[in-house]
N, C-alpha and C positions, 0 to 999 in steps of 0.2 A: 388717434379716435378720442371722443374724450369718457370719463370714467363711469358719468352716468349719464343719462338720458333721462328727462323728465317735460310734465305737459307745462308746469309750471313753476318756475324756481323762487323760492323765497330766500332771501338773504337777512336774517333778523340777529343783528346784533345784538345783543341784549342781556340784561343782568340782574340778579336775583339778589336780593337781601338775606340776610339768616336769619334777621331779627324781627321779622316784621310784626309789628301787633295789632294783626286782624286775628276774627276770632272767625275758623273753617265753619263754624254752626249758625254764623249768623252773616246772612246775606240778603242785604236790601234791597227790596223793588220798590222803584217808584214810577208809579203808572199816572199820566197826567194826561188832562182833556186841554180843551183849546182853550179854557178859560181859566183855568189855574195853571198851567205848564208854561215850563222857563220858555225865555225868548229865545237864547244862546247856548252856546256850548259853556263859555267861562259859567255862567250862571248854575248851568245844571251840574256842573263839576266844578264846583266850587271849593271842594277840599282838595282838589289837583290843580298843579301847577304843568299845565300841557308841555310837551318838548314837540320835535321835530318824529315824521313820520320813520317808523321802522321798516315797513315789510306793506305788503296788500295781500291779503288774503281771499278767499272765494267770493266774501258776502262784503269785506268793505277791508278799511286800511286801518294798519294797529299802528299807533302812536306812543312813544316812550312820556312819562308824567312821572310827577314827583307828587306827595303827599305833603300838604303845605305845614302840617302841624308836626310829625312825625320825621319827613324828611324821609322814607320811604320810597325808593322804586318802582314803578308798574308798571305793565304796556296796556294800554287801551284800544280793545277790540271795537271800533265805532261802523257799526252797520246801517246802512242809510234803510227809510225805511219804504224806499221805492220798491225795494227788494220784496217787499209783504204784499203790493199791490195784489198778487197774483195769489190766488190761491194754493195754488202748488209749492210755490217758493216760500210764501209764510211756512208753509207746514218743514218745510225743508231749514230755514233760518231758525225754529222755533227747536225745532230737533235736534240742532248742533246746538244751539243755546240751554237747552235741558240738557243732554247729556254733560256739557261742561261742567253744571252746575254739581251734576248726581255723582259723578266721579272722584274719588276722596283718596289717592293714596301718592307716595313720595315722587312715582315716578312718573306721574300725569301732571300736566299742564294746572296748576291750583286756580282758581276762579271764586273771587275776593268779592265783589259787588256786580252787582246789576242795575243800572239805568235805564229807564223808557219815559222816552219824551214824544210826541206828537210827529216828530220828524226824525229820531233817528233811535238808535238801541247800543248801549256805552255799556261794553263787558270788561270790567275791570280786571284783571290777571295780574299773574305772579309776574316778575323781571328777569328773563336770562340772560346770562351775562356772557357765556360763552360761544355764540350763537348755535348753527346746527349743523349737524354731521356732516351734511354734504360738503362743507365748507371747511370740516377739521380733517375729515379722510382726503380730502384734495391738499391741504396742507404736509400731510402726514404720509400719507398715500399706504402701503400695506401698516396693516398693524399687527404688533405680538401679537402671541396668542392668549397671554395673559391677559391684556387689556381689552381686546375682542371678546375674552370670556365674562370679564365685569360688565361689558356693555348688552353684551346679549342676554348676561341674566336679568340684568334689572327691564330691559325691554321684556322680555318674555314674563315677570313678575307682571308687567303693566298690563299688558296684553290678556294673563289671566284673570288680573281682575277686571278688565272691560268684559268679559267673557262670563266670568260668573253674575256680573250686574244685567247678562241678557246684550252687551252691546259689542257690534262686528266693526271695526273700524275699516276694513276694506281701504287702506290708500298709504300702509305703513311703508316707507319710505324717508333715508335720510334728512329730506327737506322739511320734512314732518315732524324730526325728532331731534330734540334741543341740548343743549347741556347749561349746565347749571354754574356758578362760581367754583365748585368744586369737582367738576364734570363727571356731574350724575345725569344720567338721562331723565327725560322730560319727555313725554309723549304729548303731540297738540295736534291742531287740525283736523277736527273731526267732522267739518263738513259732508264729506259720504257714507260718515257712520249710518249703521243702521240699528235700529231698537229690537232685536229678535222676540220672538216667542218659542216658545218649545214646540220642537220639531218643524221649524219653519222653514224653508230652504227659498234663496232669494235668486233675482235672477236677473236684476243690474248689471252689464258691462261697467263696471266705472272702476277707476283710478289708475295708473300709471302700468302701460301696457309692460314694462320691463319687469313690473315687479307681480303682476298678475299671475295667480293660477290657471292653468289649463282648462280646468271647466268654465273659468271667468269669461275667458277669450274666446271658448266656444261655445256662450250664447248657454249653456247649459243650467239647469238650478244648479245651487250649489249650496253649501253650508257658509254659514261666516267666518267662524270657528277655524273650517277648514283652510280658505283662503288667507287668512291672518296669519296661519302658521307657516306657509308655501311664503311668504312676502316675509317672514323673519326666516326663515331659511335663504334666500336669496341677500340680506341683510349680511347674515353672519359668514356667505359667500366671499360680498364687499369688502367685509372688516378685513377676512383673512389675507384675502387675493390683489384687492388693491383695484379689483372689475368687478363689471358683471358677470353673471355664466350667462344670462343672454343679451346681449347686445348689439344686434345684425342692425343694419340703419334701415336693411328692406325688411319692413312690416310683415308681408307676408312668409322670408325665409326665416324673421325674428320669432314669429306664430308657430311655424312648423316644427323649431327646435323646443320652443316651450311644450306644447304636446306630442312632444316625445321624447322631452327630457333629456335635449342633447346637449349636454354641456361636456366640460373637462374640471376635475379637480386637481390640482397641481401635487405633484407625489412629494413636495417638500412638508406639505402638510403632516401634523401627526394622524399618527391612525383614527383614536379619537375622532379628531373634527371632522376626517376623511368620513365615519361612518355616521354622525350626526347630520353634516350637510345632505347626505346620499337618502339620508329617513326624512327628513325637511322637504327636501324635492323631487319625492314619490310623488308620478304623474296621476295614480289612483288615488283621490281623495281616501277613498277607505283604507287603504295601505298603510296612508301616511300617518306618521307620527305624532299623538297626541302630546297637548300642554303637559299630561299628567306623566308619561312616556318620557318627555325631556325633563323631565324632571330626578327621573330613575336614572336616565345616562351617564355612564360613568365622567363623561369629558365635562358635563355640566355639571358636576358636582364637587369639582375641584374650586376651591379656595369659594365655595358658596356661603355669601351671609346667613349669620343664624336668623336674620329677619324677611330675606328670603325662602329661607328653606320651607318645605312643607310638614306639617306634622306625622310622625310613621303611623302608619295605614291601622286600623285593628288589626288582628291577629282571625284569620280565617278559623270560623269554624265547619272542623268538617261532621257533615251530619248524615247518619244512616235513612233507610228510609222509615224505619219505625222512629224516627224521631223528626219527619216530614213538616214543616208547615202545615198544617191546615188550608190555608190559602193556597201552597204550590199546587193543588190537585186543579188541573184545567176546567174540570167539571162544576165544581164549585166555584170557582171563578166567573165562570157563564153565569151562573142563578143569581151569583151577587150583582153583576152586571146587569142582567134584565131586570132587575129590583129595583136595584138605584137609579137607573133609567126612567123608573115608574113613579117616582117619586121624587126628581131630580127638581122639580118645577116649585118644589116647597120649601129648597133650602137653598141660599145663597150658592150662587154660581162657580166663585174661587172653591168654596169646599167641595162644592161637586168635583170641579177639575182636578182638585187632590185628590179623593175620593177614587178616581179614574185612574191618574197617575200609580197609585197605590197596588191598584187591580190588576193593570194592562203594561206590563212593560215596553209594549209597541204603542203606549201612546203617546210617547213624544212625535215620533213621526207617523203618524196618522190621528190626528185625533177629533172626537166626536163629542158631541156634548148638547143636552136635553134643556130648552128653553120653555117657557110658558108665554104664548102667544096668545092674543085679545082676551079671551076668559079663561077658560079649562084645558084649549085644545095645545096639542103639544108639537113642535116643531124639531125636525132633527138639523140639526145645522154642523157643516165641515168647517174647521179652520183651511182654509186658502194655503198652499203650500207656493210661496211666493212674494215678493214685496209688489209696494207701491209703487217705484220709483222707475218706473220703464219709460220716463218723458227725461227721464236726468240724464248733460250731456256726459261720452265716455272721456275720460282723461288720460286715453292715451298717445304716446307717443306715436 
């Protein structure tokens, strides 16, 4: 029985230079029309010497390249513009590129430059020397707790950063996580990621079935952050046990086990590891541990690097009723809600949303706002719960 099942196996043996001369704050975007655009790959990427093809990702191939002047090694994600002929697919391609450009974190793959032509889009990224976690675990097998903890801490840090920037990865698995020259984690392949809004629930069933949360395979609306936490639990289990918690070849039986949370935690694991895994693989998403709670877990905090540690939470001040904030009164909140809704069309929409969030704790799950329509008429709109990827192909085993 193989250790992992996956829809698409990525074998990326790449390398990372520790002294790259690129500035992350400067990303060159070249948009060329038919009259002035370059006619060949060599001309468009004149600063790079292209090498062999490393692997294939969702929208194209990844090639090795070396910078002509500095000699730094990079990888170039080459996307054929045929993907953008369909508006739906173009949106997905743009979303992945924009997500990669947005995220700047030590444990997320970095984009240095994006070059666009009439036929291709070239995404120049860092080159990761030690390959992906899939191959690493295949070679090493079951990891010691200290090494597994280090990987898990770095993954949680990267996932937390994504969530803080309103991005859900939705496809966390060893094939999409890479290692640099010092064997530090780099999360990659954001082709199935989704940019979230406050309180938005997603509906697309995507990713690999072995790493998918129960609510995803059940076809229910789900919170992107919750399903990423479940996938992190599957990863931690795989690190410590050398196998997956849900690894049935029969898909219906696999789904039954995932929905029921039927898996076995080996007795040789430490009590802390067993406890954390059980909280990560909680079937009920409302009871599942959060990123913040993971940071507070004793097993997670062992040997936690300072740059990954959260700042200490502010001390909670106990308020008596006489010291109660004026806005804590529900009646006063309702009055302010009404008044704000009447004048909201005079204010910028972003400012109105901020006011509503401050007034209503439930704003994040049921968001209403007012906007001006035509001249002076007001139209009340509701932010729809669910994403717009209903046509996305599900990459399940």
